[in-house]
VOZASE-588519 format. One line per field, with one value per residue (C-alpha): residue in three letters; x, y, z. Coordinates in steps of 0.5 Angstrom, whole numbers, plus 500, padded with zeros to 3 digits. Example, Ala and Ser with C-alpha at 12.3 -4.5 7.8 and 13.67 -1.06 7.14 Angstrom:
BEGIN
residuo	ALA, SER
c1	525, 527
c2	491, 498
c3	516, 514
// end
This chain:
BEGIN
residuo	UNK, UNK, UNK, UNK, UNK, UNK, UNK, UNK, UNK, UNK, UNK, UNK, UNK, UNK, UNK, UNK, UNK, UNK, UNK, UNK, UNK, UNK, UNK, UNK, UNK, UNK, UNK, UNK, UNK, UNK, UNK, UNK, UNK, UNK, UNK, UNK, UNK, UNK, UNK, UNK, UNK, UNK, UNK, UNK, UNK, UNK, UNK, UNK, UNK, UNK, UNK, UNK, UNK, UNK, UNK, UNK, UNK, UNK, UNK, UNK, UNK, UNK, UNK, UNK, UNK, UNK, UNK, UNK, UNK, UNK, UNK, UNK, UNK, UNK, UNK, UNK, UNK, UNK, UNK, UNK, UNK, UNK, UNK, UNK, UNK, UNK, UNK, UNK, UNK, UNK, UNK, UNK, UNK, UNK, UNK, UNK, UNK, UNK, UNK, UNK, UNK, UNK, UNK, UNK, UNK, UNK, UNK, UNK, UNK, UNK, UNK, UNK, UNK, UNK, UNK, UNK, UNK, UNK, UNK, UNK, UNK, UNK, UNK, UNK, UNK, UNK, UNK, UNK, UNK, UNK, UNK, UNK, UNK, UNK, UNK, UNK, UNK, UNK, UNK, UNK, UNK, UNK, UNK, UNK, UNK, UNK, UNK, UNK, UNK, UNK, UNK, UNK, UNK, UNK, UNK, UNK, UNK, UNK, UNK, UNK, UNK, UNK, UNK, UNK, UNK, UNK, UNK, UNK, UNK, UNK, UNK, UNK, UNK, UNK, UNK, UNK, UNK, UNK, UNK, UNK, UNK, UNK, UNK, UNK, UNK, UNK, UNK, UNK, UNK, UNK, UNK, UNK, UNK, UNK, UNK, UNK, UNK, UNK, UNK, UNK, UNK, UNK, UNK, UNK, UNK, UNK, UNK, UNK, UNK, UNK, UNK, UNK, UNK, UNK, UNK, UNK, UNK, UNK, UNK, UNK, UNK, UNK, UNK, UNK, UNK, UNK, UNK, UNK, UNK, UNK, UNK, UNK, UNK, UNK, UNK, UNK, UNK, UNK, UNK, UNK, UNK, UNK, UNK, UNK, UNK, UNK, UNK, UNK, UNK, UNK, UNK, UNK, UNK, UNK, UNK, UNK, UNK, UNK, UNK, UNK, UNK, UNK, UNK, UNK, UNK, UNK, UNK, UNK, UNK, UNK, UNK, UNK, UNK, UNK, UNK, UNK, UNK, UNK, UNK, UNK, UNK, UNK, UNK, UNK, UNK, UNK, UNK, UNK, UNK, UNK, UNK, UNK, UNK, UNK, UNK, UNK, UNK, UNK, UNK, UNK, UNK, UNK, UNK, UNK, UNK, UNK, UNK, UNK, UNK, UNK, UNK, UNK, UNK, UNK, UNK, UNK, UNK, UNK, UNK, UNK, UNK, UNK, UNK, UNK, UNK, UNK, UNK, UNK, UNK, UNK, UNK, UNK, UNK, UNK, UNK, UNK, UNK, UNK, UNK, UNK, UNK, UNK, UNK, UNK, UNK, UNK, UNK, UNK, UNK, UNK, UNK, UNK, UNK, UNK, UNK, UNK, UNK, UNK, UNK, UNK, UNK, UNK, UNK, UNK, UNK, UNK, UNK, UNK, UNK, UNK, UNK, UNK, UNK, UNK, UNK, UNK, UNK, UNK, UNK, UNK, UNK, UNK, UNK, UNK, UNK, UNK, UNK, UNK, UNK, UNK, UNK, UNK, UNK, UNK, UNK, UNK, UNK, UNK, UNK, UNK, UNK, UNK, UNK, UNK, UNK, UNK, UNK, UNK, UNK, UNK, UNK, UNK, UNK, UNK, UNK, UNK, UNK, UNK, UNK, UNK, UNK, UNK, UNK, UNK, UNK, UNK, UNK, UNK, UNK, UNK, UNK, UNK, UNK, UNK, UNK, UNK, UNK, UNK, UNK, UNK, UNK, UNK, UNK, UNK, UNK, UNK, UNK, UNK, UNK, UNK, UNK, UNK, UNK, UNK, UNK, UNK, UNK, UNK, UNK, UNK, UNK, UNK, UNK, UNK, UNK, UNK, UNK, UNK, UNK, UNK, UNK, UNK, UNK, UNK, UNK, UNK, UNK, UNK, UNK, UNK, UNK, UNK, UNK, UNK, UNK, UNK, UNK, UNK, UNK, UNK, UNK, UNK, UNK, UNK, UNK, UNK, UNK, UNK, UNK, UNK, UNK, UNK, UNK, UNK, UNK, UNK, UNK, UNK, UNK, UNK, UNK, UNK, UNK, UNK, UNK, UNK, UNK, UNK, UNK, UNK, UNK, UNK, UNK, UNK, UNK, UNK, UNK, UNK, UNK, UNK, UNK, UNK, UNK, UNK, UNK, UNK, UNK, UNK, UNK, UNK, UNK, UNK, UNK, UNK, UNK, UNK, UNK, UNK, UNK, UNK, UNK, UNK, UNK, UNK, UNK, UNK, UNK, UNK, UNK, UNK, UNK, UNK, UNK, UNK, UNK, UNK, UNK, UNK, UNK, UNK, UNK, UNK, UNK, UNK, UNK, UNK, UNK, UNK, UNK, UNK, UNK, UNK, UNK, UNK, UNK, UNK, UNK, UNK, UNK, UNK, UNK, UNK, UNK, UNK, UNK, UNK, UNK, UNK, UNK, UNK, UNK, UNK, UNK, UNK, UNK, UNK, UNK, UNK, UNK, UNK, UNK, UNK, UNK, UNK, UNK, UNK, UNK, UNK, UNK, UNK, UNK, UNK, UNK, UNK, UNK, UNK, UNK, UNK, UNK, UNK, UNK, UNK, UNK, UNK, UNK, UNK, UNK, UNK, UNK, UNK, UNK, UNK, UNK, UNK, UNK, UNK, UNK, UNK, UNK, UNK, UNK, UNK, UNK, UNK, UNK, UNK, UNK, UNK, UNK, UNK, UNK, UNK, UNK, UNK, UNK, UNK, UNK, UNK, UNK, UNK, UNK, UNK, UNK, UNK, UNK, UNK, UNK, UNK, UNK, UNK, UNK, UNK, UNK, UNK, UNK, UNK, UNK, UNK, UNK, UNK, UNK, UNK, UNK, UNK, UNK, UNK, UNK, UNK, UNK, UNK, UNK, UNK, UNK, UNK, UNK, UNK, UNK, UNK, UNK, UNK, UNK, UNK, UNK, UNK, UNK, UNK, UNK, UNK, UNK, UNK, UNK, UNK, UNK, UNK, UNK, UNK, UNK, UNK, UNK, UNK, UNK, UNK, UNK, UNK, UNK, UNK, UNK, UNK, UNK, UNK, UNK, UNK, UNK, UNK, UNK, UNK, UNK, UNK, UNK, UNK, UNK, UNK, UNK, UNK, UNK, UNK, UNK, UNK, UNK, UNK, UNK, UNK, UNK, UNK, UNK, UNK, UNK, UNK, UNK, UNK, UNK, UNK, UNK, UNK, UNK, UNK, UNK, UNK, UNK, UNK, UNK, UNK, UNK, UNK, UNK, UNK, UNK, UNK, UNK
c1	494, 492, 489, 490, 482, 481, 487, 485, 484, 483, 480, 485, 491, 491, 493, 493, 486, 485, 477, 473, 469, 465, 470, 468, 471, 471, 466, 460, 456, 460, 460, 452, 452, 457, 453, 447, 451, 455, 451, 457, 463, 460, 463, 465, 463, 469, 473, 475, 472, 470, 471, 466, 467, 468, 475, 482, 482, 487, 483, 486, 484, 486, 489, 493, 495, 496, 501, 506, 511, 507, 506, 507, 504, 499, 503, 508, 503, 500, 506, 504, 498, 500, 501, 503, 510, 511, 519, 519, 525, 526, 523, 518, 515, 515, 521, 515, 517, 514, 508, 507, 502, 501, 507, 503, 507, 504, 501, 497, 494, 487, 489, 482, 480, 473, 472, 477, 481, 489, 492, 496, 491, 495, 501, 497, 502, 501, 505, 505, 507, 501, 497, 492, 495, 495, 491, 485, 484, 479, 480, 484, 484, 488, 484, 489, 486, 482, 479, 472, 466, 464, 471, 473, 480, 484, 489, 488, 489, 488, 489, 486, 489, 484, 482, 476, 477, 475, 468, 466, 464, 457, 461, 467, 474, 481, 487, 494, 501, 508, 514, 521, 526, 532, 535, 533, 525, 520, 512, 506, 499, 492, 485, 479, 472, 466, 462, 454, 453, 447, 441, 440, 446, 452, 458, 465, 473, 479, 486, 493, 500, 507, 513, 520, 527, 534, 535, 538, 542, 549, 549, 553, 554, 549, 544, 538, 530, 524, 517, 510, 504, 497, 491, 484, 477, 471, 464, 457, 450, 444, 438, 432, 431, 437, 440, 446, 451, 457, 464, 471, 477, 485, 491, 498, 505, 511, 518, 522, 530, 530, 533, 535, 537, 544, 547, 552, 558, 556, 554, 561, 565, 562, 559, 553, 548, 551, 545, 547, 541, 544, 541, 537, 534, 528, 520, 516, 508, 502, 496, 489, 482, 475, 470, 463, 460, 452, 446, 439, 433, 428, 424, 426, 428, 432, 438, 442, 449, 452, 460, 462, 470, 475, 482, 488, 496, 502, 509, 515, 522, 527, 534, 539, 542, 547, 546, 551, 549, 553, 550, 544, 546, 544, 544, 537, 537, 543, 541, 544, 540, 540, 536, 537, 531, 537, 542, 546, 541, 545, 541, 545, 545, 552, 552, 555, 552, 559, 558, 558, 556, 550, 546, 540, 534, 530, 523, 518, 512, 506, 499, 492, 485, 481, 474, 469, 463, 460, 453, 450, 443, 442, 435, 435, 429, 425, 429, 435, 438, 441, 442, 447, 448, 452, 456, 462, 465, 473, 475, 483, 486, 494, 499, 506, 511, 518, 519, 526, 530, 536, 540, 541, 548, 549, 547, 541, 533, 530, 523, 521, 517, 521, 517, 511, 508, 512, 513, 519, 523, 523, 528, 526, 528, 529, 522, 519, 518, 519, 524, 521, 524, 517, 510, 504, 497, 492, 485, 484, 477, 474, 467, 465, 458, 456, 451, 452, 447, 449, 444, 444, 442, 441, 439, 445, 450, 451, 453, 453, 455, 455, 457, 459, 462, 463, 469, 471, 477, 480, 486, 487, 494, 497, 505, 507, 515, 519, 520, 527, 526, 528, 522, 525, 520, 516, 523, 527, 523, 526, 522, 524, 520, 526, 523, 526, 531, 528, 519, 520, 512, 511, 511, 518, 523, 530, 534, 541, 542, 538, 530, 525, 518, 513, 509, 502, 495, 492, 487, 487, 480, 479, 472, 471, 466, 469, 465, 466, 463, 464, 461, 463, 459, 459, 461, 460, 460, 467, 470, 469, 470, 470, 472, 472, 473, 475, 478, 481, 483, 489, 490, 498, 501, 500, 508, 506, 504, 509, 514, 513, 517, 516, 515, 512, 512, 507, 508, 507, 507, 512, 507, 500, 496, 492, 494, 489, 488, 484, 484, 481, 482, 480, 480, 478, 477, 477, 475, 473, 474, 482, 484, 483, 486, 486, 489, 488, 491, 491, 493, 493, 493, 496, 496, 501, 504, 508, 514, 516, 522, 521, 527, 526, 531, 526, 519, 518, 517, 520, 516, 517, 511, 514, 508, 504, 505, 503, 503, 500, 501, 498, 498, 496, 496, 493, 492, 492, 489, 490, 489, 486, 492, 497, 495, 500, 500, 503, 502, 507, 507, 509, 509, 511, 511, 513, 514, 511, 515, 521, 520, 523, 527, 528, 528, 533, 534, 530, 530, 531, 525, 521, 521, 524, 521, 518, 523, 522, 517, 519, 518, 517, 515, 513, 510, 510, 507, 505, 502, 503, 499, 501, 498, 498, 504, 502, 509, 508, 513, 514, 517, 517, 522, 523, 526, 530, 527, 531, 533, 533, 528, 534, 534, 542, 542, 538, 538, 539, 533, 532, 528, 526, 523, 520, 517, 513, 513, 506, 504, 497, 498, 494, 488, 487, 481, 482, 485, 480, 482, 487, 493, 499, 506, 509, 516, 517, 523, 524, 529, 530, 536, 539, 539, 543, 538, 536, 528, 526, 529, 529, 529, 533, 534, 540, 545, 549, 544, 546, 539, 539, 536, 534, 537, 532, 533, 538, 535, 531, 528, 521, 518, 511, 507, 498, 494, 486, 481
c2	459, 464, 462, 469, 470, 471, 472, 474, 479, 477, 483, 489, 484, 484, 491, 487, 486, 481, 482, 478, 480, 478, 479, 484, 491, 497, 501, 504, 498, 494, 497, 496, 489, 485, 482, 482, 478, 473, 473, 473, 477, 474, 473, 467, 465, 470, 475, 472, 473, 468, 468, 465, 468, 464, 467, 467, 474, 478, 483, 489, 494, 501, 497, 493, 499, 504, 499, 500, 506, 513, 515, 508, 506, 501, 497, 495, 494, 488, 485, 479, 477, 470, 470, 478, 481, 488, 490, 498, 502, 506, 505, 510, 508, 515, 512, 507, 499, 494, 489, 481, 478, 470, 471, 477, 484, 491, 492, 486, 487, 492, 497, 501, 505, 506, 502, 508, 505, 507, 504, 508, 510, 508, 503, 501, 502, 502, 508, 506, 512, 516, 512, 515, 517, 511, 514, 515, 508, 504, 497, 494, 487, 483, 478, 474, 470, 474, 481, 482, 481, 489, 492, 496, 496, 494, 491, 486, 479, 477, 480, 485, 490, 495, 500, 504, 512, 512, 514, 521, 522, 525, 528, 533, 530, 533, 527, 530, 525, 528, 523, 523, 518, 515, 519, 525, 523, 529, 528, 532, 529, 533, 531, 535, 531, 537, 532, 533, 540, 544, 543, 536, 533, 534, 530, 531, 532, 534, 533, 534, 531, 533, 529, 529, 525, 523, 517, 512, 511, 515, 520, 524, 531, 530, 525, 526, 529, 525, 530, 529, 533, 531, 533, 530, 530, 527, 529, 526, 528, 523, 523, 519, 511, 509, 514, 518, 522, 525, 527, 525, 528, 526, 532, 528, 532, 528, 531, 525, 524, 517, 511, 508, 500, 498, 492, 488, 491, 498, 495, 492, 497, 503, 501, 497, 503, 506, 510, 513, 519, 526, 532, 532, 525, 527, 523, 530, 528, 532, 528, 528, 526, 528, 521, 522, 517, 515, 511, 511, 507, 505, 500, 494, 490, 495, 500, 502, 506, 511, 513, 519, 520, 525, 524, 528, 526, 531, 527, 525, 522, 527, 528, 531, 531, 535, 538, 542, 548, 548, 542, 540, 533, 530, 523, 520, 513, 511, 514, 520, 525, 532, 537, 542, 547, 548, 547, 555, 558, 560, 555, 557, 566, 566, 571, 566, 559, 554, 550, 544, 541, 545, 542, 541, 538, 533, 531, 526, 530, 526, 529, 526, 527, 522, 521, 516, 513, 507, 505, 498, 496, 491, 487, 483, 477, 475, 468, 473, 472, 477, 480, 485, 489, 495, 499, 503, 507, 510, 516, 517, 523, 523, 528, 525, 531, 533, 541, 542, 547, 550, 548, 554, 557, 551, 546, 544, 544, 551, 547, 540, 539, 544, 548, 545, 550, 556, 558, 562, 557, 553, 552, 554, 552, 557, 555, 557, 550, 548, 542, 536, 530, 526, 528, 524, 524, 518, 517, 510, 508, 503, 500, 494, 491, 486, 482, 477, 473, 470, 465, 460, 454, 447, 450, 455, 450, 451, 459, 460, 467, 466, 472, 475, 481, 484, 488, 493, 497, 501, 505, 511, 514, 519, 519, 527, 525, 520, 513, 508, 503, 498, 499, 504, 509, 509, 511, 515, 519, 523, 529, 534, 539, 539, 536, 529, 528, 523, 521, 515, 514, 508, 511, 512, 517, 518, 523, 524, 517, 514, 511, 513, 511, 518, 520, 516, 515, 508, 505, 499, 496, 489, 486, 480, 476, 474, 469, 467, 462, 461, 456, 455, 449, 449, 442, 444, 451, 450, 447, 450, 448, 454, 454, 459, 459, 466, 469, 475, 481, 485, 490, 491, 498, 504, 504, 497, 501, 507, 501, 500, 496, 497, 490, 488, 495, 497, 500, 495, 495, 491, 487, 488, 482, 482, 478, 473, 469, 464, 462, 456, 456, 450, 452, 450, 453, 452, 457, 456, 461, 462, 458, 459, 457, 457, 453, 453, 451, 454, 454, 459, 459, 466, 467, 472, 473, 481, 481, 488, 492, 500, 504, 511, 515, 514, 514, 508, 500, 495, 490, 482, 478, 471, 467, 462, 460, 456, 458, 454, 454, 454, 458, 457, 461, 460, 465, 463, 467, 463, 469, 475, 478, 474, 473, 469, 469, 465, 464, 460, 461, 456, 459, 455, 458, 456, 459, 454, 456, 460, 467, 472, 477, 481, 479, 474, 472, 467, 467, 459, 461, 453, 450, 457, 460, 467, 472, 476, 471, 468, 460, 461, 466, 465, 470, 470, 476, 476, 481, 481, 486, 488, 493, 500, 497, 493, 489, 487, 482, 481, 477, 476, 471, 472, 465, 466, 470, 469, 476, 474, 471, 466, 464, 465, 470, 469, 474, 471, 469, 474, 475, 482, 483, 489, 491, 496, 498, 502, 506, 508, 514, 515, 519, 526, 531, 533, 527, 521, 513, 513, 517, 514, 513, 508, 506, 502, 499, 498, 492, 490, 485, 490, 485, 487, 484, 486, 488, 490, 488, 490, 484, 483, 477, 474, 476, 479, 485, 487, 487, 492, 491, 496, 494, 494, 499, 498, 498, 504, 507, 511, 514, 517, 521, 520, 525, 525, 530
c3	510, 516, 522, 525, 526, 533, 537, 544, 548, 555, 558, 558, 559, 551, 548, 542, 541, 535, 533, 529, 524, 517, 511, 508, 504, 510, 507, 511, 509, 511, 518, 518, 515, 519, 524, 520, 515, 518, 525, 528, 530, 536, 543, 547, 553, 555, 552, 546, 540, 535, 527, 523, 516, 509, 509, 513, 517, 522, 525, 531, 535, 537, 544, 539, 535, 540, 544, 537, 536, 536, 528, 525, 519, 520, 514, 520, 525, 521, 521, 526, 522, 519, 510, 511, 511, 511, 510, 514, 510, 516, 524, 524, 517, 513, 508, 506, 505, 501, 502, 501, 502, 500, 494, 492, 492, 494, 487, 487, 494, 495, 500, 502, 508, 509, 503, 499, 494, 497, 492, 486, 480, 475, 478, 484, 489, 497, 499, 507, 508, 508, 511, 517, 524, 528, 534, 529, 526, 530, 526, 521, 518, 513, 508, 506, 501, 495, 495, 497, 491, 493, 492, 486, 485, 479, 481, 486, 485, 491, 499, 502, 507, 510, 516, 518, 521, 529, 529, 533, 540, 544, 549, 549, 549, 548, 546, 546, 544, 545, 543, 543, 540, 536, 530, 533, 533, 535, 534, 536, 536, 538, 537, 539, 539, 540, 542, 541, 539, 535, 534, 530, 535, 530, 532, 529, 532, 529, 529, 527, 527, 526, 525, 524, 525, 521, 516, 521, 514, 512, 507, 504, 505, 511, 514, 511, 514, 514, 515, 516, 517, 517, 519, 519, 521, 521, 522, 524, 523, 525, 522, 524, 523, 524, 518, 518, 514, 515, 511, 513, 510, 510, 508, 509, 507, 506, 506, 505, 503, 500, 503, 496, 496, 495, 492, 496, 494, 496, 503, 503, 501, 504, 510, 513, 513, 506, 503, 496, 497, 495, 498, 491, 492, 495, 495, 497, 497, 498, 498, 501, 500, 502, 504, 504, 508, 509, 510, 509, 512, 507, 512, 516, 511, 507, 507, 502, 503, 498, 500, 494, 494, 491, 492, 490, 490, 487, 489, 485, 486, 484, 482, 478, 472, 467, 461, 455, 453, 447, 444, 449, 451, 456, 459, 462, 465, 461, 454, 451, 448, 445, 446, 440, 443, 449, 444, 445, 451, 456, 461, 468, 466, 467, 460, 455, 452, 453, 459, 458, 464, 467, 473, 474, 478, 474, 478, 476, 478, 478, 480, 480, 481, 482, 483, 486, 488, 492, 493, 496, 498, 503, 504, 510, 509, 515, 516, 516, 510, 507, 500, 497, 491, 489, 484, 484, 479, 479, 476, 475, 472, 472, 468, 470, 468, 470, 469, 470, 474, 475, 483, 488, 489, 495, 490, 492, 489, 490, 490, 491, 485, 481, 475, 476, 479, 480, 472, 473, 475, 469, 464, 457, 450, 444, 441, 448, 450, 457, 458, 461, 464, 462, 460, 459, 461, 463, 464, 469, 469, 473, 474, 478, 479, 485, 488, 494, 497, 505, 508, 514, 513, 517, 523, 522, 522, 515, 513, 505, 501, 494, 489, 483, 481, 475, 473, 468, 466, 461, 461, 455, 456, 452, 451, 448, 448, 444, 447, 446, 441, 447, 452, 456, 454, 461, 465, 459, 455, 450, 451, 445, 441, 436, 429, 428, 422, 420, 420, 418, 417, 421, 427, 429, 428, 428, 432, 430, 427, 433, 432, 437, 437, 436, 441, 441, 444, 445, 449, 452, 456, 460, 462, 467, 471, 477, 482, 489, 494, 501, 507, 513, 517, 525, 528, 535, 538, 539, 532, 525, 518, 512, 504, 499, 492, 488, 481, 481, 475, 475, 470, 468, 471, 467, 466, 463, 457, 456, 456, 449, 443, 436, 434, 426, 424, 431, 437, 442, 450, 453, 458, 456, 459, 465, 470, 472, 479, 482, 489, 493, 501, 507, 514, 521, 527, 535, 540, 548, 553, 553, 547, 540, 534, 527, 521, 513, 507, 500, 493, 487, 479, 477, 469, 467, 474, 473, 477, 479, 481, 483, 481, 485, 483, 476, 479, 475, 476, 472, 470, 467, 465, 467, 465, 469, 477, 482, 490, 495, 502, 510, 515, 522, 529, 536, 542, 549, 556, 562, 566, 565, 566, 561, 554, 548, 541, 535, 528, 523, 515, 509, 502, 496, 489, 482, 476, 470, 464, 462, 459, 454, 456, 450, 443, 443, 451, 454, 462, 465, 470, 469, 476, 479, 485, 486, 489, 495, 498, 504, 505, 512, 517, 524, 530, 538, 543, 549, 553, 561, 566, 573, 576, 572, 567, 561, 558, 550, 547, 539, 534, 527, 523, 516, 512, 506, 500, 493, 490, 483, 478, 476, 485, 484, 490, 496, 503, 510, 514, 520, 527, 529, 536, 538, 546, 549, 557, 559, 565, 566, 570, 576, 575, 577, 576, 569, 566, 563, 563, 558, 561, 560, 559, 554, 552, 545, 543, 536, 534, 541, 538, 534, 529, 522, 516, 509, 509, 502, 495, 489, 485, 478, 473, 476, 480, 475, 474, 482, 485, 491, 499, 504, 511, 516, 522, 527, 535, 536, 543, 543, 549, 549, 553, 551, 555, 555, 558
// end
């Protein structure tokens, strides 16, 4: 349902260039084969691009990206793509948000940078606040129907969001941006391009940025801060014969106060921008990656690419708790635990052990080391058909712990990661053990093999893409803590070193009369062969139809396997089954020199559909398997450039979802969801935008309408629809001797009409469970100065 492929760019008039290209994952191989494979990310008679791929796809270039607010997450910039919806938790993007694509949450959508998988290795979440600085993104795409045949994702059952890094240049140059705005926003960005240097013509650029601002919400005792710094580089080495290799790097550091979603009662009684996060509800993250890329040309017919990657993540959700020195009692997410190893210990160091509630900082820290490699071979036959084949291997090693510490004298945390790195801060029990809120370790392995044939027939009118992917996923899981028998082991484990009162000998143990599941080790694996077929037929130069069919597999989150229950003498995960999906899509495209339009209808069938809600305080997901689900809908988009100064584009999306059965919620409760719609999915969405250029000024205005969304599985609570309008004015400054083209001042206004609306939803089973909502940011104004010299 997304016709948003080619949305026009009337020369420089359309700052929002929508480009067309093949529907492939954005790896090194993709960049090299798009034209060869599709024959046709080609332009028409005018400046409007034609889309000839077999999938519904929206692509934007740097012109459109730079027209948005400086530092904005690419997830928000793509928000005008039909079928796609992103709810930003703050106006500038550092607090994260939720992605929805044709009814899928972010964990079911593949996110890649230069073909590198960015979904979390264990829980598949998309962390939109950790994405590449927008100045460094060359292009970004949304494919709504299916993931790519060469994608290594373990989780995506439909849809791909991908972007590519800006290339190096053979000439020296410097770019800088300074921005200021509402909520004390400040940001600085600097990039230096070395140009070609040295005896081998090496090229490189290096970039850094720093931003900080206040939350727009109201917290007690003070307003929260959102801080981010990022460092990037790209080194490129050309070789003979069109071969090359290079390495790119990214490091991102966030120090954020949470913006918690609230139930409707809290907003009504405490204010429409209320945020319950305290000073210790922080969300720090240190993330980085090193991405190798290379192309090796063997002859005129064959080349192959090799892309190795290493990724590092250290992040947590922080909060506080109270523990008794007398008996070691502490409440964790509604469960009362007695840490006997801490009973009688002078935890706060005041000279006695009689305090019944000592405040401590309780982080949930995740550290992941992830290694992957993707390699693709491309053979071009004499007649121009292409055979692609390749393999990818992804290895994630994730340790999740929570080394608690005391608080400072002012009641705030000492280190945002608790005692993870500074051992002197840790709380130590009588037996020398470290007090931890969580302690587990998992291995996540994904192996993918694919082969794809692409060819043209009937005098190039018919294009065929036929592919098959073999996908294998393995999980090796180690839980070192005790788990409550109610399935809360993922977010409320009992991490004690004290021997149980009774070892029941059946995988459970008893502490103070309460049964728990003992620490355990388990392995799970899934493997499936996934076919895909795509066809396009060119009726005339201006008219084209396309159709595609694909299958996908999504493995359960790691959290699902730690949310265990004890049934019939066995330890079992609450949601053990993988989610499978079949998608079919039929579309039509029209392209002329000044007008382009796309329309499609689609249908998807899901088995074992998982609905997820995120609790940032426990840094865990609460998942419900709602069984089989049918989805269908349509999407349409159009773009018109009547003159070289004016361009207009718009889109329309309709999504219909139906849960086909009731599901069990616990051992005795049935949730009557048969015939209900999936929560958090808007039925209607619409977009409209325009760009107008007048002399040295460029004006952009865009709006998005999001229809009603259910907040519960039972559909007994829904959010109102809303419309958000954004605008910008750019003034291209007169050229000076030392400045290059691209020097400008820009004013951006986010939520121009100051709409009050609910953005991200953390859904629940029923309204009585009080789902939570994040409020969209109010009107926000930003001014930026960008220079190039």
